[in-house]
N, CA and C of each residue as an Amber inpcrd file, in Angstrom:
protein
   360
  55.9650000 -27.8520000  45.5530000  54.7000000 -27.5870000  44.9200000
  54.4890000 -26.0720000  44.8330000  53.9690000 -25.6380000  43.7100000
  53.6960000 -24.2170000  43.5210000  52.4180000 -23.8200000  44.2460000
  52.3490000 -22.5620000  44.6310000  51.1460000 -22.0190000  45.2490000
  50.2760000 -21.3930000  44.1730000  48.9910000 -21.3660000  44.4380000
  48.0850000 -20.7750000  43.4560000  48.3270000 -19.2730000  43.3670000
  48.1100000 -18.6840000  42.1900000  48.3120000 -17.2370000  42.0470000
  47.2480000 -16.4430000  42.7920000  47.6090000 -15.2500000  43.1760000
  46.6680000 -14.3260000  43.8210000  46.1780000 -13.3510000  42.7580000
  44.8990000 -13.0070000  42.8290000  44.3170000 -12.0840000  41.8650000
  43.8380000 -10.8420000  42.6070000  44.0240000  -9.7020000  41.9740000
  43.6600000  -8.4180000  42.5550000  42.1830000  -8.1470000  42.2900000
  41.3570000  -8.2990000  43.3130000  39.9120000  -8.1350000  43.1700000
  39.5420000  -6.7090000  42.7660000  40.3160000  -5.7310000  43.2390000
  40.0490000  -4.3300000  42.8830000  40.3310000  -4.0940000  41.4000000
  41.4360000  -4.6880000  40.8940000  41.7830000  -4.5550000  39.4860000
  40.7190000  -5.2000000  38.6080000  40.2540000  -6.3670000  38.9970000
  39.2080000  -7.0460000  38.2320000  37.9470000  -6.1860000  38.2120000
  37.6070000  -5.5960000  39.3420000  36.4430000  -4.7120000  39.3970000
  36.5860000  -3.5020000  38.4890000  37.7730000  -2.8750000  38.5310000
  38.0100000  -1.7130000  37.6460000  37.9010000  -2.1220000  36.1830000
  38.4520000  -3.3110000  35.8570000  38.3890000  -3.7720000  34.4670000
  36.9560000  -4.0660000  34.0460000  36.1660000  -4.6790000  34.9290000
  34.7690000  -4.9380000  34.5920000  34.0350000  -3.6330000  34.2890000
  34.2790000  -2.6240000  35.1020000  33.6370000  -1.3290000  34.8830000
  34.1190000  -0.6810000  33.5840000  35.4230000  -0.7650000  33.3460000
  36.0040000  -0.1710000  32.1390000  35.4460000  -0.8270000  30.8800000
  35.3560000  -2.1590000  30.8790000  34.8390000  -2.8570000  29.6970000
  33.3400000  -2.6050000  29.5110000  32.5910000  -2.4880000  30.6120000
  31.1600000  -2.1750000  30.4980000  30.9830000  -0.8120000  29.8510000
  31.7680000   0.1490000  30.3240000  31.6590000   1.5040000  29.7630000
  32.1150000   1.5440000  28.3080000  33.1330000   0.7560000  27.9870000
  33.6120000   0.7170000  26.6030000  32.5380000   0.1710000  25.6640000
  31.7140000  -0.7260000  26.1610000  30.6070000  -1.2730000  25.3720000
  29.3620000  -0.3890000  25.4380000  29.4630000   0.7150000  26.2170000
  28.3550000   1.6650000  26.3740000  27.0930000   0.9830000  26.9090000
  27.3060000   0.1430000  27.9360000  26.1960000  -0.5560000  28.5750000
  25.9330000   0.0610000  29.9380000  24.6750000   0.1390000  30.3050000
  24.3220000   0.6380000  31.6320000  24.3680000  -0.5150000  32.6310000
  24.4000000  -0.1580000  33.8980000  24.3620000  -1.1710000  34.9570000
  23.0730000  -1.9990000  34.8210000  21.9810000  -1.3390000  34.5150000
  20.6990000  -2.0340000  34.3990000  20.6930000  -3.0190000  33.2260000
  21.3320000  -2.6510000  32.1230000  21.4090000  -3.5700000  30.9750000
  22.2150000  -4.8170000  31.3370000  23.2870000  -4.6340000  32.0770000
  24.0960000  -5.7770000  32.5140000  23.2820000  -6.6210000  33.4940000
  22.5450000  -5.9820000  34.3770000  21.6910000  -6.7040000  35.3280000
  20.6860000  -7.5790000  34.5820000  20.0600000  -7.0090000  33.5520000
  19.0950000  -7.7750000  32.7660000  19.7640000  -8.9410000  32.0510000
  20.9540000  -8.6910000  31.5080000  21.6920000  -9.7420000  30.7990000
  22.0180000 -10.9050000  31.7360000  22.4340000 -10.5860000  32.9530000
  22.7880000 -11.6240000  33.9210000  21.5660000 -12.1930000  34.6430000
  20.3890000 -11.5970000  34.4080000  19.1300000 -12.0130000  35.0370000
  19.2200000 -11.9290000  36.5580000  19.6980000 -10.7860000  37.0300000
  19.7870000 -10.5370000  38.4680000  18.5880000  -9.7060000  38.9040000
  18.2310000  -9.8150000  40.1750000  17.0880000  -9.0780000  40.7040000
  17.3650000  -7.6060000  40.9250000  18.6210000  -7.2790000  41.2940000
  18.9620000  -5.8750000  41.5300000  20.3530000  -5.5920000  40.9760000
  20.6880000  -4.3070000  40.9520000  21.9860000  -3.8990000  40.4060000
  23.0980000  -3.9540000  41.4550000  22.7440000  -4.2190000  42.7130000
  23.7360000  -4.1880000  43.7910000  24.8970000  -5.1530000  43.5550000
  24.6070000  -6.3340000  43.0230000  25.6720000  -7.3120000  42.7700000
  26.6780000  -6.7540000  41.7690000  26.1940000  -6.0950000  40.7300000
  27.0890000  -5.5390000  39.7080000  27.9380000  -4.4250000  40.3000000
  27.3360000  -3.5840000  41.1380000  28.1200000  -2.5470000  41.8190000
  29.2150000  -3.1780000  42.6800000  28.8980000  -4.2870000  43.3300000
  29.8990000  -4.9670000  44.1650000  31.0110000  -5.5520000  43.3060000
  30.6700000  -6.1270000  42.1430000  31.7030000  -6.6720000  41.2510000
  32.6250000  -5.5560000  40.7750000  32.0240000  -4.4360000  40.3590000
  32.8060000  -3.3420000  39.7790000  33.5780000  -2.5530000  40.8250000
  33.1500000  -2.5910000  42.0740000  33.9020000  -1.8880000  43.1230000
  35.0220000  -2.7540000  43.6850000  34.9940000  -4.0330000  43.3580000
  36.0090000  -4.9380000  43.8780000  35.6690000  -5.4530000  45.2620000
  34.4010000  -5.3890000  45.6460000  33.9780000  -5.9340000  46.9350000
  33.7700000  -7.4370000  46.8580000  33.2530000  -7.9120000  45.7250000
  32.9810000  -9.3340000  45.5160000  33.4200000  -9.7400000  44.1220000
  33.8090000 -11.0180000  44.0080000  34.0050000 -11.5970000  42.6840000
  32.6470000 -12.0480000  42.1600000  32.4380000 -11.9400000  40.8430000
  31.2260000 -12.5510000  40.2980000  31.3540000 -14.0760000  40.3920000
  30.2370000 -14.8010000  40.5300000  30.3240000 -16.2650000  40.4510000
  30.8710000 -16.6590000  39.0740000  31.4110000 -17.8510000  38.9680000
  32.0640000 -18.2800000  37.7190000  31.1490000 -18.1330000  36.5130000
  29.8900000 -18.5520000  36.6230000  29.0010000 -18.4640000  35.4670000
  28.7430000 -17.0170000  35.0610000  28.6330000 -16.1200000  36.0470000
  28.4420000 -14.6950000  35.7400000  29.7110000 -14.1030000  35.1420000
  30.8800000 -14.5420000  35.6430000  32.1570000 -14.0490000  35.1080000
  32.2970000 -14.4310000  33.6360000  31.9830000 -15.6820000  33.3140000
  32.0710000 -16.1170000  31.9160000  31.0610000 -15.3750000  31.0420000
  29.8680000 -15.1570000  31.5780000  28.8440000 -14.4210000  30.8280000
  29.2960000 -12.9850000  30.5700000  29.9100000 -12.3490000  31.5690000
  30.4050000 -10.9800000  31.3890000  31.5380000 -10.9370000  30.3720000
  32.4170000 -11.9260000  30.4080000  33.5080000 -11.9660000  29.4320000
  32.9520000 -12.0980000  28.0160000  31.9020000 -12.8880000  27.8560000
  31.2780000 -13.0330000  26.5420000  30.5800000 -11.7360000  26.1290000
  29.8620000 -11.1130000  27.0580000  29.1630000  -9.8610000  26.7810000
  30.1420000  -8.7620000  26.3780000  31.2390000  -8.6480000  27.1080000
  32.2160000  -7.5950000  26.8520000  33.2140000  -7.9720000  25.7610000
  33.1620000  -9.2260000  25.2950000  34.0630000  -9.7350000  24.2630000
  35.5190000  -9.5870000  24.6920000  35.8190000 -10.1110000  25.8810000
  37.1720000 -10.0430000  26.4260000  37.6360000 -11.4350000  26.8200000
  38.9320000 -11.5660000  26.9880000  39.5160000 -12.8240000  27.4470000
  39.8150000 -12.7280000  28.9400000  40.1730000 -13.8420000  29.5130000
  40.5460000 -13.8510000  30.9280000  41.7860000 -12.9780000  31.1440000
  42.7050000 -13.0120000  30.1930000  43.8950000 -12.1680000  30.2780000
  43.5580000 -10.6860000  30.3010000  42.5680000 -10.2880000  29.5030000
  42.1310000  -8.8880000  29.4980000  41.5820000  -8.5000000  30.8660000
  40.8390000  -9.4070000  31.4570000  40.1940000  -9.1380000  32.7390000
  41.2130000  -9.0270000  33.8710000  42.2880000  -9.8100000  33.7990000
  43.2600000  -9.8630000  34.8880000  44.4190000  -8.8910000  34.7300000
  44.5640000  -8.2910000  33.5450000  45.7250000  -7.4330000  33.3120000
  45.4330000  -5.9780000  33.6410000  46.4810000  -5.2900000  34.0290000
  46.3850000  -3.8690000  34.3640000  46.7080000  -3.0560000  33.1180000
  45.7520000  -2.3010000  32.5840000  46.0140000  -1.5430000  31.3570000
  47.0760000  -0.4610000  31.5390000  47.2690000   0.0040000  32.7800000
  48.2700000   1.0400000  33.0320000  49.6830000   0.4770000  32.9890000
  49.8290000  -0.8320000  33.2290000  51.1460000  -1.4520000  33.1870000
  51.5220000  -1.9100000  31.7870000  50.5360000  -1.9610000  30.8810000
  50.8010000  -2.3950000  29.5110000  51.7000000  -1.3760000  28.8310000
  52.6270000  -1.8860000  28.0420000  53.5210000  -0.9860000  27.3170000
  52.7520000  -0.3460000  26.1800000  52.8670000   0.9610000  26.1210000
  52.1850000   1.6670000  25.0550000  53.1290000   1.8320000  23.8770000
  52.5800000   1.7140000  22.6910000  53.3510000   1.9070000  21.4790000
  53.4440000   3.3990000  21.2100000  54.6390000   3.9200000  20.9550000
  54.7450000   5.3430000  20.6330000  53.8640000   5.6860000  19.4310000
  53.2970000   6.8780000  19.4540000  52.3640000   7.2750000  18.4000000
  53.0170000   7.3140000  17.0280000  54.2980000   7.6360000  16.9660000
  54.9420000   7.7510000  15.6660000  55.4450000   6.4090000  15.1410000
  55.2310000   5.3270000  15.8980000  55.6100000   3.9950000  15.4550000
  54.4200000   3.3410000  14.7770000  54.6340000   2.7810000  13.6300000
  53.5750000   2.0330000  12.9670000  53.9410000   0.5610000  13.0060000
  52.9910000  -0.2860000  12.7240000  53.2400000  -1.7290000  12.7520000
  54.3390000  -2.1160000  11.7690000  54.3510000  -1.5940000  10.5280000
  55.4580000  -1.9550000   9.6320000  56.8250000  -1.5660000  10.1940000
  56.9050000  -0.4280000  10.9120000  58.1780000  -0.0450000  11.5280000
  58.6080000  -1.0810000  12.5500000  57.6640000  -1.5440000  13.3720000
  58.0050000  -2.5200000  14.3990000  58.3920000  -3.8530000  13.7740000
  57.7250000  -4.2350000  12.6810000  58.0750000  -5.4740000  11.9910000
  59.4700000  -5.3700000  11.4150000  59.8000000  -4.2270000  10.8190000
  61.1380000  -4.0810000  10.2370000  62.2080000  -4.0980000  11.3230000
  61.9050000  -3.5500000  12.4980000  62.8560000  -3.6040000  13.6070000
  63.0530000  -5.0490000  14.0460000  61.9540000  -5.8060000  14.1630000
  62.0580000  -7.2170000  14.5320000  62.8910000  -7.9920000  13.5140000
  62.6870000  -7.6890000  12.2440000  63.4490000  -8.3890000  11.2040000
  64.9240000  -8.0250000  11.2770000  65.2300000  -6.7640000  11.5660000
  66.6190000  -6.3370000  11.6910000  67.2920000  -7.0360000  12.8670000
  66.5820000  -7.1580000  13.9690000  67.1310000  -7.8530000  15.1390000
  67.3850000  -9.3170000  14.7970000  66.4500000  -9.9540000  14.0990000
  66.6170000 -11.3620000  13.7160000  67.8270000 -11.5220000  12.7940000
  67.9840000 -10.6110000  11.8080000  69.1500000 -10.6900000  10.9130000
  70.4410000 -10.5140000  11.6910000  70.4400000  -9.6010000  12.6570000
  71.6240000  -9.3750000  13.4770000  71.9860000 -10.6430000  14.2520000
  71.0110000 -11.3100000  14.8280000  71.2760000 -12.5400000  15.5760000
  71.8590000 -13.6200000  14.6780000  71.3400000 -13.7230000  13.4530000
  71.8590000 -14.7170000  12.5090000  73.3120000 -14.4050000  12.1770000
  73.6140000 -13.1160000  11.9380000  75.0020000 -12.7270000  11.6340000
  75.9270000 -13.0400000  12.8040000  75.4830000 -12.7410000  14.0180000
  76.3090000 -12.9980000  15.1980000  76.6130000 -14.4820000  15.3110000
  75.6190000 -15.3290000  15.1130000  75.8390000 -16.7760000  15.1700000
  76.8060000 -17.2230000  14.0840000  76.6300000 -16.6750000  12.8750000
  77.4820000 -17.0560000  11.7480000  78.9300000 -16.6700000  12.0260000
  79.1670000 -15.4310000  12.4590000  80.5290000 -14.9800000  12.7060000
  81.1300000 -15.6450000  13.9360000  80.3050000 -15.9930000  14.8980000
  80.8030000 -16.7100000  16.0730000  81.3110000 -18.0870000  15.6510000
  80.5570000 -18.7830000  14.7920000  81.0010000 -20.0960000  14.3040000
  82.3060000 -19.9640000  13.5330000  82.4060000 -18.9420000  12.6670000
  83.6430000 -18.7360000  11.9050000  84.8160000 -18.4420000  12.8380000
  84.5910000 -17.6160000  13.8530000  85.6420000 -17.2790000  14.8100000
  86.0990000 -18.5260000  15.5640000  85.1450000 -19.3130000  16.0410000
  85.4990000 -20.5240000  16.7780000  86.2460000 -21.5070000  15.8900000
  85.8420000 -21.6300000  14.6320000  86.5170000 -22.5130000  13.6930000
  87.9600000 -22.0210000  13.4850000  88.0960000 -20.7090000  13.3330000
  89.4260000 -20.1270000  13.0890000  90.3300000 -20.3090000  14.3020000
  89.8300000 -20.0220000  15.4940000  90.6650000 -20.1260000  16.6840000
  91.0070000 -21.5750000  17.0160000  90.1120000 -22.5120000  16.7270000
  90.4190000 -23.9170000  17.0180000  91.4370000 -24.4650000  16.0170000
  91.3940000 -23.9990000  14.7520000  92.3780000 -24.4800000  13.7730000
  93.7350000 -23.8430000  14.0140000  93.7850000 -22.6250000  14.5250000
  95.0500000 -21.9600000  14.8220000  95.7230000 -22.5600000  16.0500000
  94.9430000 -23.0350000  16.9850000  95.4810000 -23.6010000  18.2220000
  96.0020000 -25.0080000  17.9830000  95.4510000 -25.7230000  17.0190000
  95.7620000 -27.1310000  16.8370000  96.8530000 -27.3420000  15.9240000
């Protein structure tokens, strides 16, 4: 049986803070949105001291317009696209790799056909 995954509470807190700032929301605005009595809970979520309850977590994801994957991923570990690469360049590279794989399969079949007929 597999064990449940572990989640980095500090990373989740940093991401919550990063997404709040990206939306240009204050701690007080988030407090009002979540209908909390004080801002202390939000400070605890963003510092990584506590996880938000599930309903608050879902509400924050909706407010920040993020997915669970966004919340759990480390932006520093994400591969950055070089500045001089554009999407069409990356698509053309992907297409070239796909064409290469097709050629390799085609020539491999021809080689195997040739070697099996020569041996027999």
